[in-house]
N, C-alpha and C positions, 0 to 999 in steps of 0.2 A: 515605119510601116504600120498602118492602121490595123487594129484588132476589132472584128465586127461580131456582134451578137445578134442572131436572128430569133425574134419572138413571133410565134404564129400559133394558129389553132389547127390541129390535125384535121378536123372535120371540115374546115373552111378552105385551107390552102396548102395542104401537105405537098402536093406535086409541084405547084408553082414555087413554093419555098425551096424545095430540093433543087429545082432548076436554077433559081437565083443564087443559091448557095454554091452550086457547081461553078457558075460563071465567076462569082466572087473569089472562089478558091483558086481558079486559074490565074487570077490577077494578083491576089494577096498571098497565096499559099494556103494549103488546107489547114495548117496549124493556127492561122490567123482568122479563121471563119468558124464561129461556133453555131452549130445547129444540133440540138439534142440528139436526134437519131443518128447523126453522123459522128458526133464528137464524144459521146459518153460511152466508155468501155463498160463491159459487163461487170456488175458488182458495184458500180458507182452509187454512192449515197446521193440521191437526186437533189434534195434541197441544198446540201453542202456544196455540191459541184456547180450548181447553177449560181449560187452566190459567188463562188470563187471565179467563175468565168465572167460574170458581170463586172467584178472588181478588176479584172484584167483587161476589159474591153474599152475601146474608145468611143464607140457609137453603137446604138441599138437600132436595128431596122425592125419595125413593127409591121409585119406583112398582114394586110387587111383585105379580105375578100368579102363577097356579098353577104355571108352569114356570120361574120366575125362578131358582130354586135349582138346577135339574137340567139345564138346557139344555147340550148338548154341541156341540163343534166338529166339523169335518170328520174329525178324527182320533179321534173318539169319546172325547175328553177333556172332562170337565166344565169349562165356560167359567170358572167362578169359581176353578178350581184353577190357572189360568194367571195368573201375576203381571202379565202384560201385558194381561189382559182389561180393556177400557175401563170397564165398570161397576165392577169391583173397584178400578180405579185412581182413578176419580172419588170413590168412597166413602172410599178410603184417604186421598186428598188432603184431603177434607173433615174427617175425623177428626184428621188431623195438624194441621190449622189450627184444631181445636177449634170447628168450625162446627156449628150445630144440624143434625142429620140426622133427618128425619121419615119413617119408613117409611109409605107409603100402600098399604094392603093392599086388593087388589081382590077383590070377591065372595067374602069368607070365607077368603081365603088366609091361613094362619097366619103369624105372625111366625117367621122362620127360627130353628131351634134353633142355639144357639152352637156345638154340636159339629159342625155341618155347614158352618160358615163358616170361611174362612181367618182366622188370628189377627189379621191387620192390619185386618179389618173386623168383628171379633166384637162390637164395641160396638153394632152394629146391632140385635143381639138384646135389648139393654137399653134401646133408645130408645123413648120414648113415641110411639105410632103412631096413625094415623087410618084408618078403614075407609071405602072407597067402593064402593058396590054399584050395579049396573046399574039396579035397580028403584027406587032412591032417590038416583040420581046427583045431581040438582040440589040437594036438601037436604043431601046429604053434602058436596058441594063448597062450598056456602055455609057449612056448619059448619067445614070446613077453613080457609076464608078468615077467618071470625070468630076462630078460635083463633090463626091467624098474626098477626092484627091485635092480639091480646091482649098481645103483647110477649113478651120472652124469659122472664120470670119469672111470667107469669100462668098460673094453673092452667087446664087444659082446661075449656071450657064443657060443661054437660051436653048429651048427644046429643039431637037432635030426636026420635028414636024409638029403640026398643030395638034396632033393626037397624042403627044407624049410630053414628058417633062413637067415642071412645076406649074401649078395653076393657082392663082390668087383670086379669092372671092372676097369682095368688099360689100358691106351692107350699109345702105343709108338708113338712118333711124330718125324718127320724128320729122320727116320731110326734108332732112339735110341732104347735102350733096357730097359725093365721094370724089376726091381727086387723088389718084394714086398711080404711080408708075406710068405717068404720061409718056407716051412714045416708047415705052419699054417693050421687052420681049414676052411679057406675060399675057395670058388671056385674063381680061378683067370682066367680071360679072357685076353690073351695077344695078341690078333689079332690087328695089327696096324689099326687105323681108326675106330674101332668099339667102339662107345661111350655109348652103351646101358647098 
């Protein structure tokens, strides 16, 4: 049984993350899905418990909404630029442990550009991701669960519809051609220079 850790920003995606966590808990059991607001009892020492839960988890779902990348703190500093930012810390710890990190992109939010990410979590921009949209929420989360069940080395299943599921974007550089997933079930964007 998989143990899943949900990483998210409260100001960006708290309600969507709660809904995703609820569906995951129905499938995997509440004890196998960690979301801080649901899973931390009163009196928990936050840093200690987060580290413990990451160590016990098999996969991290990084829920990314439209303002995930740009949210700023009370001093008008972008949260991701603070080494102590908890979202950044969670992802850094996961990458250091070589855990699978799945970006879950909400409602068409693009995968973050590596140039806009701190170096210690830049691998996020190379991770295979999953899209969850409000209008296809149920089928998207079912697809996410099906792919998580597929195992570490299973290729992503074809999306249920063109508006959900994994999307691969390939970039042609220096006038080169892109040949990838010919005839596959992925949406392929072959516009040179488009990295989204």
